[in-house]
C-alpha positions as CSV (number, residue, x, y, z in Angstrom):
1,M,-17.1,-16.9,0.8
2,E,-15.5,-20.3,1.1
3,S,-17.1,-21.4,-2.0
4,L,-16.8,-18.8,-4.6
5,R,-19.2,-18.7,-7.8
6,R,-17.8,-18.9,-11.2
7,V,-18.4,-15.5,-13.3
8,E,-21.3,-16.0,-15.9
9,S,-20.2,-17.1,-19.1
10,R,-16.5,-17.1,-18.2
11,G,-14.0,-20.0,-18.6
12,S,-11.5,-21.0,-16.1
13,V,-7.3,-19.8,-16.9
14,A,-6.7,-23.6,-17.7
15,D,-9.4,-24.0,-20.1
16,T,-8.2,-20.9,-21.8
17,D,-5.1,-22.2,-23.9
18,D,-4.3,-18.6,-25.5
19,L,-4.1,-17.1,-22.1
20,D,-1.3,-19.4,-20.4
21,L,0.7,-17.5,-18.4
22,S,4.1,-19.4,-19.3
23,R,3.2,-18.8,-23.1
24,M,3.0,-14.7,-22.1
25,L,6.2,-15.4,-20.2
26,D,8.0,-17.1,-23.3
27,K,7.1,-13.7,-25.2
28,Q,8.9,-11.8,-22.7
29,P,12.4,-11.6,-22.8
30,R,14.4,-12.7,-20.3
31,L,14.8,-10.3,-17.9
32,N,18.2,-8.3,-18.1
33,I,18.7,-6.8,-14.8
34,E,21.7,-4.3,-16.3
35,R,20.3,-0.9,-16.5
36,K,18.5,0.2,-19.2
37,R,17.6,3.7,-20.1
38,S,16.2,6.0,-17.2
39,F,12.4,5.1,-16.8
40,D,10.9,8.1,-14.7
41,E,7.5,10.5,-14.6
42,R,6.7,12.4,-18.0
43,S,6.7,16.3,-17.0
44,L,3.1,17.7,-17.5
45,S,4.7,20.6,-19.1
46,E,5.8,18.3,-21.8
47,L,2.5,17.7,-23.5
48,S,1.1,19.6,-26.0
49,I,-1.6,19.1,-28.1
50,A,1.1,18.4,-31.0
51,G,1.7,15.1,-29.3
52,N,5.5,15.8,-28.4
53,F,6.4,13.3,-25.5
54,R,9.7,12.2,-24.2
55,H,10.7,11.0,-21.2
56,V,12.4,13.0,-18.2
57,D,15.3,11.6,-16.6
58,S,14.9,11.8,-12.1
59,Y,15.5,10.1,-9.7
60,E,18.3,8.2,-11.4
61,S,20.1,8.4,-8.5
62,M,17.6,6.8,-6.0
63,L,17.7,3.0,-7.7
64,S,20.2,0.6,-7.8
65,P,19.0,-2.7,-9.5
66,M,19.9,-6.0,-7.5
67,A,20.9,-9.2,-9.0
68,T,18.0,-11.6,-8.9
69,R,18.0,-13.8,-6.1
70,S,15.9,-17.3,-5.9
71,V,12.7,-17.4,-4.0
72,L,14.0,-19.5,-1.4
73,D,17.0,-17.4,-1.3
74,T,17.9,-15.2,2.1
75,P,17.0,-11.7,2.4
76,A,19.0,-9.5,0.4
77,S,18.9,-7.1,3.3
78,S,20.6,-9.4,5.5
79,S,23.7,-9.8,2.9
80,R,24.4,-5.9,2.6
81,N,24.3,-4.9,5.9
82,E,26.7,-4.2,8.3
83,F,24.9,-4.9,11.6
84,E,23.0,-7.9,12.6
85,P,19.0,-7.8,11.1
86,H,16.7,-7.8,14.2
87,P,15.2,-11.4,14.7
88,M,12.2,-10.8,12.9
89,V,13.2,-10.2,9.6
90,F,14.3,-13.8,9.4
91,E,11.3,-14.7,10.8
92,A,9.1,-12.7,8.5
93,W,10.9,-13.4,5.1
94,D,9.6,-17.4,6.2
95,N,6.2,-16.6,6.7
96,L,5.8,-14.6,3.8
97,R,7.4,-17.3,1.6
98,K,4.5,-19.4,3.3
99,S,2.1,-17.4,1.7
100,L,3.3,-17.8,-2.1
101,V,0.6,-19.2,-4.1
102,F,1.6,-21.1,-7.3
103,F,0.4,-21.6,-10.7
104,R,1.8,-24.6,-12.9
105,G,5.1,-24.4,-10.9
106,Q,5.3,-20.2,-11.1
107,P,4.8,-17.8,-8.1
108,V,1.8,-15.7,-8.8
109,G,1.5,-13.7,-5.7
110,T,0.8,-14.0,-1.9
111,I,-2.5,-15.8,0.1
112,A,-4.0,-13.1,2.3
113,A,-3.4,-14.8,5.3
114,V,-1.7,-18.5,6.8
115,D,-4.0,-18.2,9.4
116,H,-5.0,-22.0,10.0
117,S,-6.2,-21.8,13.7
118,S,-8.9,-20.2,12.5
119,E,-12.3,-22.1,11.5
120,E,-13.2,-19.7,8.9
121,V,-10.8,-19.6,6.0
122,L,-13.1,-17.4,4.1
123,N,-11.9,-15.8,1.5
124,Y,-8.0,-15.3,3.3
125,D,-6.8,-18.2,1.1
126,Q,-7.1,-15.5,-1.9
127,V,-4.5,-13.6,-3.6
128,F,-5.8,-10.3,-2.8
129,V,-4.2,-7.1,-5.5
130,R,-4.0,-4.3,-3.0
131,D,-2.5,-7.0,-0.4
132,F,-0.2,-8.0,-2.5
133,V,1.6,-4.8,-3.3
134,P,3.6,-4.6,0.1
135,S,4.5,-8.2,-0.6
136,A,5.6,-7.6,-4.5
137,L,7.4,-4.0,-2.9
138,A,9.3,-6.6,-0.6
139,F,10.0,-9.3,-3.0
140,L,11.4,-6.2,-5.3
141,M,13.5,-4.8,-2.9
142,N,14.7,-7.9,-2.1
143,G,15.8,-8.4,-6.2
144,E,13.3,-11.2,-7.0
145,P,11.0,-9.5,-9.6
146,E,9.7,-12.5,-11.5
147,I,6.9,-13.2,-8.7
148,V,6.1,-9.7,-9.8
149,K,5.9,-9.8,-13.2
150,N,3.9,-13.1,-12.7
151,F,1.1,-11.3,-10.9
152,L,1.1,-8.0,-13.4
153,L,0.7,-10.9,-16.2
154,K,-1.9,-13.2,-14.3
155,T,-4.0,-10.7,-13.3
156,L,-4.1,-8.5,-16.5
157,Q,-5.2,-11.9,-18.2
158,L,-8.1,-11.8,-15.4
159,Q,-9.3,-8.4,-16.3
160,S,-9.7,-9.8,-20.1
161,W,-12.2,-12.4,-18.8
162,E,-16.6,-11.4,-19.0
163,K,-17.4,-10.1,-16.0
164,K,-21.2,-10.4,-14.9
165,I,-23.0,-10.0,-11.1
166,D,-26.5,-10.8,-11.5
167,R,-26.8,-10.2,-15.0
168,F,-25.1,-7.0,-15.0
169,K,-21.5,-6.9,-17.4
170,L,-19.3,-4.7,-15.8
171,G,-16.7,-2.8,-17.5
172,E,-14.2,-4.0,-19.4
173,G,-11.0,-2.3,-17.7
174,A,-12.3,-3.7,-13.9
175,M,-9.4,-5.6,-12.3
176,P,-10.2,-9.0,-9.9
177,A,-10.2,-8.0,-6.0
178,S,-8.7,-11.2,-5.7
179,F,-8.0,-15.0,-7.0
180,K,-7.8,-18.1,-6.1
181,V,-5.6,-21.1,-7.4
182,L,-7.6,-24.4,-7.3
183,H,-5.0,-27.8,-7.9
184,D,-6.4,-31.0,-8.8
185,P,-3.6,-33.1,-7.9
186,H,-5.4,-36.1,-9.9
187,R,-6.2,-34.5,-13.2
188,K,-2.5,-32.5,-12.4
189,K,-4.5,-29.4,-13.6
190,D,-4.2,-25.7,-12.1
191,T,-7.6,-23.7,-12.7
192,I,-8.3,-19.9,-11.3
193,I,-11.2,-18.4,-10.1
194,A,-11.5,-15.0,-9.5
195,D,-13.6,-12.4,-7.6
196,F,-14.6,-9.1,-9.8
197,G,-16.9,-8.4,-6.8
198,E,-19.8,-11.4,-6.9
199,S,-18.6,-12.8,-4.5
200,A,-17.4,-10.1,-1.9
201,I,-19.2,-8.6,1.4
202,G,-21.6,-6.4,0.0
203,R,-21.1,-7.4,-3.9
204,V,-18.9,-4.0,-4.3
205,A,-16.5,-3.7,-7.2
206,P,-13.1,-3.2,-6.3
207,V,-12.3,0.1,-7.4
208,D,-8.7,0.4,-6.4
209,S,-7.5,-3.0,-7.8
210,G,-6.5,-0.8,-11.3
211,F,-4.8,1.8,-10.1
212,W,-2.7,0.0,-7.6
213,W,-2.2,-2.7,-10.7
214,I,-0.8,0.5,-12.7
215,I,1.1,1.3,-9.3
216,L,2.7,-1.7,-9.0
217,L,3.7,-2.1,-13.0
218,R,5.4,1.2,-12.5
219,A,7.2,-0.1,-9.5
220,Y,8.6,-3.3,-11.1
221,T,9.8,-0.9,-14.3
222,K,12.0,1.1,-11.6
223,S,13.2,-1.5,-10.1
224,T,14.5,-3.7,-12.5
225,G,15.0,-1.1,-15.1
226,D,13.0,-3.4,-17.6
227,L,10.8,-1.4,-19.9
228,S,10.1,-4.3,-22.0
229,L,6.9,-5.6,-19.7
230,S,5.1,-1.9,-19.8
231,E,5.8,-1.8,-23.5
232,T,4.3,-4.8,-24.3
233,P,0.6,-4.4,-26.3
234,E,-1.1,-6.5,-23.3
235,C,0.2,-4.0,-20.8
236,Q,-0.5,-1.4,-22.9
237,K,-4.3,-2.2,-23.6
238,G,-4.2,-3.3,-20.4
239,M,-3.7,0.5,-18.4
240,R,-6.0,1.9,-21.4
241,L,-8.6,-0.3,-20.6
242,I,-8.5,1.4,-16.9
243,L,-8.0,4.5,-18.0
244,S,-11.4,4.1,-20.1
245,L,-13.0,3.2,-16.6
246,C,-11.9,6.0,-14.5
247,L,-12.2,8.4,-17.1
248,S,-14.9,8.6,-18.8
249,E,-17.3,11.4,-18.3
250,G,-21.0,11.9,-17.1
251,F,-22.9,13.8,-15.5
252,D,-20.8,15.0,-12.5
253,T,-19.5,18.1,-12.1
254,F,-16.3,17.6,-10.1
255,P,-12.9,15.6,-11.0
256,T,-12.9,13.4,-8.2
257,L,-14.5,9.6,-8.8
258,L,-17.8,8.8,-7.4
259,C,-17.4,5.7,-5.5
260,A,-19.5,2.8,-3.7
261,D,-19.1,2.2,-0.5
262,G,-16.4,-0.5,0.8
263,C,-15.0,-0.4,-2.9
264,S,-11.5,-0.2,-1.2
265,M,-9.0,-1.0,1.5
266,I,-12.1,-2.2,3.8
267,D,-14.9,-4.1,2.3
268,R,-17.5,-3.3,4.9
269,R,-19.5,0.0,5.6
270,M,-17.3,2.8,6.4
271,G,-19.5,5.4,5.4
272,I,-16.8,6.4,2.7
273,Y,-19.6,6.6,-0.2
274,G,-19.0,9.5,-2.4
275,Y,-15.7,10.6,-3.2
276,P,-12.8,9.0,-0.3
277,I,-9.5,10.3,-0.3
278,E,-7.8,7.1,-0.7
279,I,-9.6,6.9,-4.0
280,Q,-8.7,9.6,-4.8
281,A,-5.0,9.7,-4.0
282,L,-4.8,6.4,-5.5
283,F,-6.4,7.4,-8.8
284,F,-4.1,10.6,-8.9
285,M,-1.2,8.3,-8.4
286,S,-2.3,5.8,-10.9
287,L,-2.5,8.4,-13.4
288,R,1.0,9.5,-13.1
289,C,2.3,6.5,-13.3
290,A,0.3,5.9,-16.5
291,L,1.6,8.9,-17.6
292,S,5.6,7.7,-17.9
293,M,4.5,4.5,-19.0
294,L,1.9,5.2,-22.2
295,K,3.4,4.3,-25.5
296,S,3.6,7.7,-27.8
297,D,1.3,5.7,-30.5
298,A,-2.0,7.0,-31.5
299,Q,-4.0,5.7,-28.5
300,G,-1.7,6.4,-25.9
301,K,-1.1,10.0,-26.9
302,E,-4.9,10.4,-27.0
303,F,-5.2,8.9,-23.3
304,M,-1.8,10.8,-22.6
305,E,-3.6,14.2,-23.3
306,R,-7.0,13.0,-21.4
307,I,-4.7,12.7,-18.2
308,A,-2.8,15.9,-18.2
309,K,-6.2,17.5,-18.1
310,R,-7.6,15.2,-15.4
311,L,-4.3,16.1,-13.4
312,H,-4.6,19.7,-13.2
313,A,-8.4,19.2,-12.3
314,L,-8.3,16.5,-10.3
315,S,-4.8,18.2,-7.8
316,Y,-6.7,21.5,-8.0
317,H,-10.2,20.3,-6.6
318,M,-8.2,18.3,-3.8
319,R,-5.7,21.1,-2.7
320,N,-8.4,23.2,-2.1
321,Y,-11.4,21.6,-1.3
322,F,-10.1,18.5,0.6
323,W,-7.4,20.0,2.6
324,L,-8.2,21.2,6.5
325,D,-6.3,22.9,8.7
326,F,-6.4,24.9,12.3
327,Q,-7.2,28.1,10.0
328,Q,-9.4,26.2,7.5
329,L,-11.6,24.7,9.8
330,N,-12.3,28.5,11.1
331,V,-13.4,29.2,7.8
332,I,-15.5,26.3,7.6
333,Y,-17.3,26.7,10.9
334,R,-18.1,30.3,9.8
335,Y,-19.6,28.9,6.5
336,K,-23.2,30.8,5.4
337,T,-25.5,28.3,4.0
338,E,-27.5,28.1,0.5
339,E,-25.1,30.7,-1.4
340,Y,-25.9,30.9,-4.9
341,S,-23.6,32.3,-7.9
342,H,-20.1,31.6,-8.6
343,T,-18.7,34.1,-5.7
344,A,-20.3,31.7,-3.4
345,V,-17.8,30.5,-0.7
346,N,-19.7,27.4,0.3
347,K,-19.5,26.0,-2.9
348,F,-20.7,22.6,-1.7
349,N,-23.3,23.7,0.7
350,V,-21.7,22.2,3.9
351,I,-24.1,22.5,6.8
352,P,-21.1,24.3,9.6
353,D,-23.4,22.9,12.5
354,S,-22.4,19.6,10.9
355,I,-18.8,19.9,11.8
356,P,-18.4,17.3,14.7
357,E,-16.9,18.4,18.0
358,W,-14.1,15.9,17.9
359,V,-12.5,17.9,15.3
360,F,-11.9,20.7,16.6
361,D,-9.8,19.4,20.3
362,F,-8.3,17.2,17.0
363,M,-6.5,19.5,15.1
364,P,-3.4,21.5,16.3
365,M,-2.3,24.8,15.3
366,R,0.5,23.4,13.3
367,G,-0.2,20.4,10.6
368,G,-3.3,20.0,8.8
369,Y,-4.3,16.6,6.4
370,F,-6.8,15.8,3.6
371,I,-10.4,14.9,5.1
372,G,-12.0,11.6,4.3
373,N,-15.0,13.1,1.8
374,V,-16.4,15.9,0.4
375,S,-19.7,16.1,-1.6
376,P,-23.0,18.2,-1.7
377,A,-23.9,19.0,1.8
378,R,-21.7,16.6,3.3
379,M,-17.8,16.4,4.4
380,D,-16.1,13.9,6.1
381,F,-14.1,15.1,8.9
382,R,-12.2,11.6,9.5
383,W,-8.5,11.0,9.1
384,F,-7.4,8.0,6.7
385,A,-4.1,7.0,6.5
386,V,-4.1,5.3,3.3
387,G,-5.3,8.5,1.6
388,N,-2.9,11.4,3.2
389,C,0.0,8.7,2.9
390,V,-0.3,7.8,-1.0
391,A,-1.5,11.5,-1.4
392,I,2.3,12.1,-0.3
393,L,4.0,9.4,-2.3
394,S,2.0,10.8,-5.5
395,C,3.1,14.6,-4.6
396,L,-0.7,15.4,-4.9
397,A,0.0,16.9,-1.4
398,T,1.7,19.8,-2.1
399,P,5.5,19.9,-0.4
400,E,4.2,22.2,2.2
401,Q,1.1,20.0,2.7
402,S,3.1,17.0,3.1
403,V,5.3,18.6,6.0
404,A,1.9,19.3,7.4
405,I,0.6,15.9,7.3
406,M,3.8,14.3,9.0
407,D,3.8,17.5,12.1
408,L,-0.1,16.1,12.4
409,I,1.0,12.3,12.3
410,E,3.6,13.5,15.2
411,A,1.2,16.2,17.1
412,R,-1.4,13.7,17.4
413,W,0.7,10.3,18.0
414,G,-1.3,9.1,20.7
415,E,-4.4,9.1,18.6
416,L,-2.9,7.8,15.1
417,V,-0.3,5.5,16.2
418,G,-0.7,4.6,20.0
419,D,0.5,1.0,20.5
420,M,0.6,0.1,17.6
421,P,0.8,1.6,14.0
422,L,-1.0,2.9,11.9
423,K,-5.1,4.1,12.4
424,I,-6.3,3.2,9.1
425,C,-9.4,5.6,10.3
426,Y,-9.9,8.3,13.1
427,P,-11.9,8.3,14.8
428,A,-13.4,5.0,15.8
429,I,-15.7,3.9,12.7
430,E,-19.0,4.4,14.2
431,S,-20.5,1.3,16.2
432,H,-17.0,-0.5,15.9
433,E,-15.9,0.5,19.0
434,W,-12.2,1.2,18.0
435,R,-11.6,-1.7,15.9
436,I,-9.3,-1.9,12.8
437,V,-6.0,-0.7,14.1
438,T,-4.3,-1.5,11.1
439,V,-0.8,-2.1,10.4
440,L,0.4,0.0,7.6
441,L,4.2,0.6,8.6
442,W,5.3,0.3,5.0
443,L,3.1,3.3,3.8
444,L,4.2,5.8,6.9
445,T,7.6,4.3,6.6
446,A,7.7,6.0,2.6
447,A,5.5,9.4,3.5
448,S,8.2,9.4,6.5
449,I,11.3,9.3,4.2
450,K,10.0,11.3,1.5
451,T,9.3,14.3,4.1
452,G,12.9,14.3,5.5
453,R,11.4,12.5,8.8
454,P,12.7,9.0,9.2
455,Q,12.6,9.3,13.3
456,I,9.0,8.7,12.9
457,A,9.3,5.8,10.5
458,R,12.1,4.7,13.0
459,R,9.9,5.4,16.2
460,A,6.6,3.4,14.5
461,I,8.3,0.3,13.5
462,E,10.5,-0.1,16.6
463,L,7.0,0.2,18.6
464,A,5.8,-2.5,16.0
465,E,8.7,-5.1,16.8
466,T,7.5,-5.2,20.6
467,R,5.0,-7.0,19.8
468,L,3.9,-8.2,16.0
469,L,6.2,-11.2,16.2
470,K,5.2,-12.2,20.0
471,D,1.4,-11.3,19.0
472,G,1.7,-13.6,15.7
473,W,1.7,-11.1,12.9
474,P,-2.2,-9.9,13.6
475,E,-4.7,-8.6,10.9
476,Y,-5.5,-5.9,13.3
477,Y,-5.9,-4.4,16.6
478,D,-8.2,-3.2,19.0
479,G,-8.7,-0.5,21.7
480,K,-8.3,3.4,21.1
481,L,-4.3,2.7,21.8
482,G,-4.2,-0.2,19.7
483,R,-3.7,-2.8,22.6
484,Y,-5.6,-5.9,22.2
485,I,-5.4,-8.5,19.0
486,G,-8.4,-7.6,16.9
487,K,-11.2,-9.9,18.2
488,Q,-11.7,-11.1,14.5
489,A,-8.1,-10.7,13.3
490,R,-6.5,-13.0,11.4
491,K,-3.0,-14.1,12.5
492,L,-0.2,-14.4,10.2
493,Q,-1.3,-12.0,7.8
494,T,0.4,-11.3,5.1
495,W,0.3,-7.2,4.8
496,S,1.3,-7.1,8.2
497,I,4.4,-9.3,7.4
498,A,5.4,-7.7,4.4
499,G,4.8,-4.2,5.0
500,Y,7.3,-4.5,7.9
501,L,9.6,-6.1,5.6
502,V,9.0,-3.1,3.0
503,A,9.4,-0.6,6.1
504,K,12.6,-2.4,7.0
505,M,14.4,-2.3,3.7
506,M,13.4,1.4,2.8
507,L,15.0,2.7,6.4
508,E,17.9,0.7,5.9
509,D,18.4,1.8,2.1
510,P,16.0,4.6,1.2
511,S,16.9,4.6,-2.3
512,N,14.0,1.6,-2.3
513,L,11.5,4.5,-1.8
514,G,12.1,5.4,-6.2
515,M,9.8,2.5,-6.7
516,I,7.2,3.6,-4.8
517,S,7.5,7.4,-4.6
518,L,7.3,10.1,-7.6
519,E,8.5,13.7,-7.9
520,E,7.1,16.6,-8.1
521,D,5.7,17.9,-11.5
522,R,6.4,21.7,-11.6
523,A,3.6,21.7,-14.1
524,I,0.7,21.1,-11.8
525,K,1.0,24.6,-10.1
526,P,0.0,24.2,-6.3
527,V,-2.8,26.8,-6.5
528,I,-3.7,27.2,-2.6
529,K,-6.1,29.7,-2.0
530,R,-7.0,28.8,1.3
531,S,-4.8,28.9,4.3
532,V,-2.2,26.5,4.9
533,S,-1.0,25.5,8.3
534,W,2.6,26.0,7.5
535,T,1.6,30.0,7.7
536,W,1.4,30.1,11.4
């Protein structure tokens, strides 16, 4: 991907005056960090056909906006703490700032990796939407919101580009997987090239980018208390375009999203085609975040009502059919097949003999998790870290299920964490022989704090601190326990660096959790007909 192809019938940002980042920023009032009116989720119970929508104050005690800091300043956390921070913190901030990407003099993101030792740059010198999320959270927690605002506006501009791949036009709301800034020192001109999937491995469009964008917009608003960005016509339209893509009606009989393989965290074949847990959890969380930010105008109310209906259906479906614990595993083991009518127990016609042997030994008596995929005649019983952690943060998981997920992590620490947290997938991806043990500290930390189990995060962070810096902040680790630096892993991987910083800052100041965590919406009733592990 060293030379990215330009998308057909589309100009660069530098050639489009009306999409100038600086002009959009000029439209925005300068950030006032003083606390404005409470911003948080609107309860689904407040939604009515008549369209009576209002804000609900919550998490207010969780947030304390910080003064704006320069991108060249020292970490805010180091000046607030009474104790001396870990030496890795300063090293991590130094490397994170080296990864900053500038467009016309303004920071707009961080590149995927700053590994100069690798012969192949590929697309690691680009700003990835999903990779930038931990970077953005680190800057927000450090009182540096401007770079996050710039990123949100820049990707919003890219969304408006015409997107064609092999003469086929993508949906209007699609967000890019990544973008690259090209500097021309002779003409003193910056241009941007965006990748919507036309250069990706497998040519798969990123389904998760739009969801992460909405989640990050809410995180920015929660952190700063500044509602002016999310309430702009541009951001409101951007959210509606994303929602139009994922809320469209079709032939599917499930409320979950049907996706191609490689559409999310790892852009290689993982066998997650169908209804992958990561996408469903991000879908659920982005719907709830959008619900809190959409304006109550005619267009906004229509989408809010559609979101409310989808959330009810999606939460019921996921909590009932994706959830697995000891007792439910035994129920599936005894399934009858070829059942017909509404009274069928085995609704998806799953063949019990297809249950892999490892699940029976892996499942503890206490604990449970959302499995990787559920589709007709097929259940993917693998554990996926992102989907389960996001399920906790978004309250897709009930409080009891959230506790059960953390119980599972503690009970199966060796398999899921090992010597380097945290495996993105368990068991190993077929034919990859226990590779891709990705460093996902910040998600594990956030889930641990939310469930009242900070000791889990502390244990994982201490484990990471024994190796991450020494190993050069690698992209991932290999081996069953994650003992070996990944065979093709890039060093100075930004998500490893930023994820460590976010984990540290959340553990030091749990109020930071409010940026990325939602409160339970009592209107989404946790109807669970199947067993859950906490009854044992």
